[in-house]
C-alpha positions as CSV (number, residue, x, y, z in Angstrom):
1,M,89.6,67.5,63.4
2,R,86.8,68.7,61.1
3,Y,84.3,67.8,63.7
4,L,86.1,69.8,66.4
5,W,86.2,73.1,64.4
6,T,82.8,72.4,63.1
7,R,81.4,72.1,66.7
8,S,83.0,75.3,67.7
9,L,81.4,77.0,64.7
10,F,78.1,75.9,65.6
11,V,78.3,76.9,69.2
12,A,79.5,80.4,68.1
13,F,76.7,80.8,65.7
14,S,74.0,79.2,67.7
15,L,74.3,82.0,70.3
16,F,73.9,84.8,68.0
17,P,70.2,84.5,67.1
18,M,69.1,84.5,70.9
19,T,71.3,87.6,71.6
20,A,70.5,89.5,68.4
21,A,66.6,89.1,68.8
22,V,66.6,89.7,72.4
23,F,66.4,93.5,72.5
24,A,63.7,93.3,69.7
25,Q,61.8,91.0,72.0
26,T,62.0,93.6,75.0
27,T,61.2,96.5,72.7
28,S,58.0,94.8,71.5
29,L,57.1,94.0,75.1
30,S,57.5,97.6,76.1
31,V,54.9,98.5,73.4
32,T,52.6,95.7,74.7
33,L,53.0,96.7,78.3
34,A,52.5,100.6,77.4
35,N,49.2,99.6,75.7
36,G,48.1,97.6,78.7
37,L,48.1,94.3,76.8
38,A,49.2,90.9,77.8
39,P,52.9,90.4,77.0
40,A,53.9,87.6,74.4
41,Q,55.1,84.4,76.1
42,G,58.9,83.8,76.1
43,P,61.6,82.7,78.4
44,F,61.7,86.0,80.2
45,Q,58.1,86.2,81.0
46,G,58.5,82.9,83.2
47,S,60.3,81.9,86.1
48,V,61.0,79.0,88.6
49,P,58.5,79.0,91.6
50,S,60.9,79.7,94.7
51,A,58.5,78.8,97.4
52,A,54.7,77.9,98.3
53,P,52.4,80.8,98.8
54,S,52.3,82.4,102.2
55,S,48.8,83.0,103.9
56,E,50.3,86.7,104.7
57,P,50.4,89.3,101.9
58,L,54.2,89.9,100.8
59,S,55.2,93.5,100.9
60,L,57.4,94.1,97.7
61,S,59.6,96.8,97.0
62,L,61.0,97.3,93.3
63,D,64.6,96.6,94.6
64,E,63.1,93.4,96.0
65,A,61.3,92.5,92.9
66,L,64.4,93.0,90.7
67,K,66.7,90.9,93.1
68,R,64.0,87.9,92.9
69,G,63.9,88.6,89.1
70,L,67.6,88.2,88.7
71,R,67.5,85.1,90.7
72,Y,64.7,83.1,89.6
73,N,63.5,84.5,86.1
74,L,63.8,81.7,83.4
75,G,65.5,83.9,80.9
76,A,68.4,84.5,83.4
77,I,68.4,80.9,84.3
78,N,68.6,79.9,80.6
79,S,71.3,82.3,79.8
80,Q,73.4,80.8,82.6
81,Q,72.9,77.3,81.4
82,G,74.0,78.6,78.0
83,L,77.2,79.8,79.4
84,R,77.9,76.5,81.1
85,Q,77.4,74.9,77.7
86,A,79.9,77.2,75.9
87,Q,82.3,76.7,78.9
88,G,82.1,72.8,78.4
89,E,82.5,73.4,74.6
90,S,85.6,75.5,75.3
91,I,87.1,72.8,77.6
92,A,86.5,70.0,75.0
93,A,88.3,72.1,72.3
94,L,91.3,72.8,74.5
95,S,91.5,69.1,75.3
96,S,92.9,68.4,71.9
97,L,95.7,70.5,72.3
98,L,96.8,69.1,75.7
99,P,98.7,65.7,76.2
100,N,96.5,62.7,76.6
101,L,97.4,59.8,79.0
102,N,96.0,56.5,79.1
103,G,97.1,53.0,80.4
104,Y,95.7,49.5,80.0
105,L,96.3,45.9,81.7
106,Q,95.5,42.9,79.3
107,E,95.8,39.2,79.8
108,V,95.9,37.2,76.6
109,D,95.3,33.5,76.0
110,Q,95.8,32.8,72.4
111,Q,96.0,30.0,69.9
112,I,97.1,30.7,66.2
113,D,96.4,28.9,62.9
114,L,99.5,29.6,60.8
115,A,97.8,28.5,57.6
116,A,95.4,31.2,58.1
117,F,98.2,33.5,57.7
118,G,99.5,31.8,54.5
119,F,102.3,29.8,56.2
120,K,102.3,26.3,54.5
121,F,105.1,23.8,55.5
122,K,105.5,20.9,53.3
123,L,108.6,18.7,54.5
124,P,109.5,15.5,53.0
125,P,108.3,12.5,54.8
126,S,111.9,11.1,55.1
127,S,112.7,14.0,57.3
128,G,111.1,12.3,60.3
129,F,109.4,15.4,61.8
130,S,106.8,18.0,60.8
131,I,105.8,21.6,61.5
132,P,102.5,22.0,63.1
133,T,100.0,24.7,61.6
134,I,98.5,25.4,65.0
135,V,100.6,27.5,67.6
136,G,99.5,27.5,71.2
137,P,97.7,28.0,73.1
138,F,99.9,30.3,74.9
139,N,99.4,33.2,77.1
140,Y,100.9,36.4,78.3
141,F,100.0,39.8,80.0
142,D,100.8,43.3,79.1
143,L,100.7,46.4,81.5
144,R,101.4,49.5,79.6
145,G,100.9,53.5,79.7
146,G,100.8,55.9,76.7
147,L,101.2,59.3,76.0
148,T,100.0,61.2,72.8
149,Q,100.5,64.8,72.1
150,R,99.8,67.1,69.2
151,L,103.0,69.2,69.0
152,A,101.7,71.3,66.0
153,D,98.1,71.5,65.0
154,I,96.8,74.8,63.6
155,Q,93.3,73.6,63.0
156,A,92.8,72.6,66.5
157,L,94.4,75.8,68.0
158,R,91.9,78.0,65.7
159,A,89.0,75.6,66.8
160,Y,89.9,76.4,70.5
161,Q,90.3,80.2,70.0
162,S,86.8,80.1,68.4
163,S,85.3,78.2,71.2
164,R,87.0,80.7,73.5
165,E,85.5,83.6,71.8
166,S,81.9,81.7,72.0
167,Q,82.3,81.4,75.6
168,R,83.2,85.0,76.0
169,A,79.9,85.9,74.0
170,A,77.9,83.6,76.2
171,D,79.2,85.3,79.2
172,L,78.2,88.8,77.7
173,S,74.9,87.2,76.8
174,V,74.3,86.4,80.5
175,Q,75.0,90.2,81.4
176,D,72.5,91.1,78.8
177,A,69.9,88.7,80.0
178,R,70.3,90.4,83.3
179,E,69.6,93.7,81.6
180,I,66.5,92.4,80.0
181,V,65.3,90.8,83.3
182,V,65.7,94.2,85.0
183,Y,63.7,95.7,82.2
184,V,60.9,93.3,82.4
185,V,60.5,93.2,86.0
186,T,60.6,96.9,86.2
187,A,57.9,97.1,83.4
188,G,55.7,94.5,85.3
189,Y,56.0,96.5,88.4
190,L,55.0,99.6,86.8
191,Q,52.0,97.9,85.3
192,V,50.8,96.9,88.7
193,I,51.2,100.5,90.0
194,A,49.2,101.9,87.0
195,E,46.5,99.3,87.7
196,L,46.3,100.1,91.4
197,A,46.0,103.8,90.4
198,R,43.1,102.9,88.0
199,V,41.5,100.9,90.9
200,D,41.7,103.9,93.3
201,S,40.5,106.2,90.6
202,A,37.5,104.0,89.8
203,K,36.8,104.0,93.5
204,V,36.6,107.8,93.5
205,Q,34.5,107.9,90.5
206,V,32.1,105.3,92.1
207,A,32.1,107.6,95.3
208,S,31.4,110.7,93.2
209,A,28.8,108.9,91.1
210,Q,27.1,107.8,94.4
211,A,27.1,111.5,95.8
212,I,25.6,112.7,92.6
213,Y,23.0,109.8,92.6
214,Q,21.9,110.7,96.0
215,Q,21.7,114.5,95.2
216,A,19.2,113.6,92.3
217,L,17.2,111.2,94.5
218,D,16.9,113.7,97.2
219,R,15.9,116.4,94.5
220,F,13.3,114.1,93.0
221,N,11.9,113.1,96.4
222,S,11.6,116.8,97.0
223,G,9.7,117.3,93.9
224,V,12.1,119.8,92.4
225,S,13.7,117.4,89.9
226,A,12.2,115.1,87.2
227,R,12.7,111.4,87.5
228,I,14.8,111.1,84.4
229,D,17.6,112.9,86.2
230,M,17.6,110.4,89.0
231,T,17.4,107.6,86.6
232,R,20.4,109.0,84.5
233,S,22.6,109.5,87.6
234,Q,21.9,105.9,88.7
235,V,22.8,104.5,85.4
236,E,26.1,106.4,85.6
237,L,26.6,105.1,89.1
238,Q,26.3,101.4,87.8
239,T,28.4,102.3,84.8
240,Q,31.2,103.3,87.2
241,Q,30.8,100.4,89.5
242,Q,31.2,98.2,86.3
243,R,34.4,100.0,85.5
244,L,35.6,99.4,89.2
245,T,35.0,95.6,88.9
246,S,36.8,95.4,85.5
247,E,39.9,97.4,86.9
248,Q,39.9,95.4,89.8
249,A,40.2,92.1,87.9
250,A,43.0,93.8,85.7
251,Y,44.9,94.8,88.8
252,A,44.6,91.1,90.1
253,K,45.9,89.8,86.7
254,Q,48.8,92.2,86.4
255,K,49.8,91.1,90.0
256,I,49.8,87.5,88.9
257,A,51.9,88.5,86.0
258,L,54.5,90.2,88.0
259,A,54.6,87.2,90.3
260,R,55.3,84.9,87.2
261,L,58.5,87.2,86.5
262,I,60.0,87.0,89.9
263,G,59.5,83.4,91.0
264,L,56.4,83.9,93.1
265,S,53.4,81.7,93.2
266,S,50.3,83.1,91.3
267,A,48.4,82.4,94.5
268,Q,50.7,84.8,96.5
269,E,49.3,88.1,97.6
270,I,51.5,91.0,97.1
271,I,51.4,94.5,98.1
272,L,53.7,97.1,96.2
273,T,55.6,99.3,98.6
274,D,56.9,101.9,95.8
275,T,54.7,104.5,94.0
276,L,57.2,105.9,91.8
277,P,55.5,109.3,91.2
278,Y,56.2,111.5,88.2
279,A,59.7,113.1,88.0
280,P,61.3,114.5,84.9
281,L,64.6,113.1,83.6
282,E,67.4,115.5,84.3
283,N,70.3,113.6,84.8
284,L,70.9,111.9,81.4
285,T,71.1,113.5,78.2
286,L,70.6,111.9,75.0
287,E,74.3,112.2,74.0
288,Q,75.5,110.5,77.0
289,A,73.0,107.8,76.7
290,I,74.2,107.1,73.0
291,D,77.9,107.2,74.6
292,L,76.9,104.7,77.1
293,A,75.2,102.3,75.0
294,S,78.0,102.3,72.4
295,R,80.5,101.3,75.3
296,N,78.4,99.2,77.6
297,R,75.7,97.3,75.5
298,S,76.3,93.6,76.3
299,D,74.4,92.5,73.3
300,L,76.7,94.6,71.0
301,K,79.7,93.2,72.9
302,A,78.5,89.6,72.6
303,A,78.0,90.2,68.7
304,E,81.5,91.5,68.4
305,A,82.7,88.2,70.4
306,Q,80.7,85.9,68.0
307,M,82.3,87.8,65.0
308,H,85.8,87.0,66.3
309,A,84.6,83.4,66.7
310,A,83.3,83.2,63.3
311,E,86.9,84.7,62.1
312,F,88.6,82.0,64.0
313,S,86.3,79.3,62.5
314,R,87.3,80.5,59.2
315,K,91.0,80.1,60.1
316,A,90.3,76.6,61.3
317,A,88.9,75.7,58.1
318,V,91.8,77.2,56.3
319,A,94.2,75.2,58.4
320,E,92.7,72.0,56.9
321,W,95.5,72.4,54.4
322,F,98.3,72.6,56.9
323,P,100.4,69.5,58.1
324,T,100.3,68.3,61.6
325,L,102.7,67.0,64.0
326,D,102.1,64.2,66.3
327,F,104.1,62.6,69.1
328,A,103.3,59.3,71.0
329,A,105.2,57.1,73.2
330,D,104.3,54.2,75.6
331,Y,106.2,51.9,78.4
332,G,105.0,49.1,79.8
333,V,106.0,45.7,81.0
334,I,105.0,42.3,79.2
335,G,105.7,38.6,80.1
336,I,104.0,35.4,80.8
337,N,103.8,36.6,84.3
338,P,104.8,39.4,86.4
339,A,107.6,37.4,87.8
340,T,109.1,36.9,84.2
341,S,108.0,40.2,82.7
342,H,110.3,42.7,80.9
343,G,110.0,46.5,80.2
344,T,109.4,47.6,76.7
345,F,108.7,50.9,75.1
346,S,108.2,52.9,72.1
347,V,108.5,56.6,70.8
348,A,107.2,57.7,67.5
349,G,106.5,60.8,65.8
350,A,104.4,61.5,62.7
351,L,104.1,64.4,60.4
352,R,100.9,64.2,58.4
353,F,99.9,66.3,55.6
354,P,96.8,66.5,53.4
355,I,97.0,65.5,49.8
356,W,93.5,65.5,48.4
357,A,90.3,65.2,50.4
358,G,87.8,65.7,47.6
359,G,87.6,69.3,47.9
360,R,86.5,69.0,51.6
361,A,88.7,71.8,52.7
362,R,87.5,74.3,50.0
363,G,83.8,73.5,50.9
364,D,84.6,74.2,54.5
365,I,86.1,77.4,53.9
366,K,83.6,78.7,51.8
367,E,80.9,77.6,54.3
368,A,82.8,79.5,57.2
369,D,83.6,82.7,55.0
370,A,79.7,83.0,54.3
371,S,79.1,82.7,58.0
372,L,81.6,85.3,58.9
373,Q,80.0,87.7,56.5
374,Q,76.7,87.0,58.1
375,R,78.2,87.7,61.7
376,R,79.9,90.9,60.3
377,A,76.7,92.2,58.5
378,E,74.7,91.4,61.9
379,Y,77.2,93.2,64.1
380,D,77.1,96.3,61.8
381,D,73.3,96.3,62.0
382,L,73.5,95.9,65.7
383,R,75.7,98.7,66.2
384,A,73.6,100.9,64.1
385,R,70.4,99.8,65.9
386,V,71.9,100.6,69.3
387,E,72.1,104.4,68.6
388,A,68.4,104.0,67.2
389,D,67.0,102.3,70.3
390,V,68.2,105.1,72.4
391,R,67.0,107.9,70.2
392,T,63.7,106.2,70.0
393,A,63.6,106.0,73.9
394,F,64.2,109.6,74.2
395,L,61.5,110.5,71.6
396,D,59.1,108.1,73.7
397,L,60.2,110.0,76.9
398,T,59.8,113.4,75.4
399,A,56.3,112.7,74.2
400,A,55.3,111.0,77.3
401,A,56.5,114.0,79.3
402,E,54.4,116.4,77.4
403,Q,51.4,114.0,77.9
404,V,51.9,114.1,81.5
405,G,51.8,117.9,81.4
406,V,48.8,118.0,79.3
407,S,47.0,115.4,81.0
408,Q,47.6,117.2,84.6
409,S,46.1,120.2,83.2
410,R,42.9,118.4,81.7
411,R,42.6,116.6,84.9
412,A,42.4,119.9,86.9
413,L,40.1,121.4,84.5
414,A,37.9,118.3,84.4
415,Q,37.5,118.3,88.1
416,D,36.5,122.1,88.0
417,E,33.9,121.3,85.4
418,L,32.6,118.5,87.3
419,Q,32.1,120.9,90.4
420,Q,30.6,123.7,88.4
421,S,28.1,121.0,86.8
422,R,27.2,119.8,90.3
423,D,26.6,123.3,91.7
424,R,24.4,124.4,88.6
425,F,22.5,121.0,89.3
426,A,22.0,121.8,92.9
427,S,20.9,125.4,91.9
428,G,18.3,123.9,89.4
429,V,19.8,125.7,86.4
430,A,20.9,122.3,84.8
431,D,19.9,118.8,84.6
432,T,22.0,115.5,85.1
433,V,22.9,115.4,81.3
434,E,25.6,118.0,82.2
435,V,26.7,116.4,85.4
436,V,27.1,113.0,83.9
437,Q,28.9,114.2,80.9
438,A,31.3,116.2,83.3
439,Q,31.8,113.0,85.4
440,E,32.7,111.0,82.3
441,V,35.2,113.7,81.4
442,V,36.8,113.4,84.9
443,S,37.0,109.6,84.5
444,S,38.5,110.0,80.9
445,A,41.1,112.7,82.3
446,E,42.0,110.4,85.0
447,Q,42.6,107.6,82.9
448,E,44.6,109.5,80.6
449,Y,46.8,110.9,83.4
450,I,47.6,107.4,84.6
451,A,48.4,106.3,81.4
452,S,50.7,109.1,80.7
453,L,52.4,108.7,83.8
454,N,52.9,105.1,83.3
455,A,54.0,105.6,79.8
456,H,56.7,108.2,81.2
457,N,58.2,105.6,83.6
458,L,58.1,103.1,80.9
459,A,60.0,105.4,78.7
460,K,62.6,106.1,81.4
461,A,63.0,102.3,81.9
462,S,63.5,101.9,78.1
463,V,66.2,104.5,78.1
464,A,68.0,102.6,80.9
465,R,67.7,99.4,78.7
466,A,68.6,101.2,75.5
467,A,71.7,102.5,77.3
468,G,72.9,99.1,78.5
469,Q,72.7,100.2,82.0
470,A,69.4,99.2,83.3
471,E,70.8,97.0,86.1
472,K,73.0,100.0,87.5
473,I,70.8,103.1,86.7
474,M,67.1,101.8,86.6
475,R,66.3,102.7,90.1
476,D,67.9,106.3,89.8
477,L,66.2,107.2,86.8
478,L,62.8,106.3,88.0
479,R,63.6,108.1,91.2
480,S,65.2,111.2,89.6
481,Q,63.9,114.5,90.8
């Protein structure tokens, strides 16, 4: 009995660390993705490959990527198996409360030494007979069925209730895992879009640097410009070409990372079909998001279920003091052979009550009570963190939106500055120092604009995740106008 409730207690508590740490993991992931760094390894960063790579490029929309992620992502698969394990534990706990039927058939061939059992017969020799000390061999068969039932066992009942709450927590953890998969796949998709934008921007900068170099070369050949101007513009051209090569490599690596999230081979060429341009978030307020999070965050609901499981586990420990009532019955036929067999039966009821077990029950109660206090503290902490997550996501969103506005203005000004510098160089009133500096400003402004746009979309994805509605509203938030 103690094993039964201890096992249920272990299942309930073993699920909590994974669920409690899951949002912290995705928050850390969003930071690394926003910084353009490789995310830390973990179950949600892997997947089960679904098929061999195709020779043709695969067109991939965000919706299709999310569907594949929910099906093949390793984190989602692991959470499903965790649910199955919790279901098995619950069924095992319930079996202790249900009737148990069993049967057996035995054939016995036996010989007994009576002296070994303490029977010693000493008759006087004058009696004329003796009692043998060896009986047999003799044989008989016994065909019997039995029923056992716990009529009253509070400890087993509480253990089952605890396992049922653990199963509910595991089911909620599956839902939370789906939320994480949606967020992680969306973030990966956005990273690929951002890298593609950087590649396109680098190509534009290479073309611009090529035009400036050709302009400087023509002026040098015409004798109206110094060689240093041509050399300086050539160095800038090669610098932009190096940047393009670097961005192309980063783009290829981001596509591999996305493929790993959604069950595609790293050799599969993919083409993203969604662009997800900038669009301010207007259909969800901070107060609405906090309300959604408090009512719908699956990890918060799972923590509450785990707290209830701990409460039942403590009650199971207290119930070690309670008596139990068992019922047992059997019926069968016994005899030398089936033709001479006769039916026999037995019915028994047993009331068992503990008297002294060396303080085991008191120790179990103390242990279960400590675990319960931990679950309560963790639940209260998570409930407070939910609101903090939403507020943090909205702060990131507001800051990213302002950065997008500033970077758009700086981008336009940088382009105008470059055009003016090129005009001044063509007129002979400036050298390539001014042009190269202006081109570097344009390149920097383009990078900042791409980074701010990506940060804004990632912030919107974080809002959906923090509100516990990533699977339902992620697409709408990213495409909001």
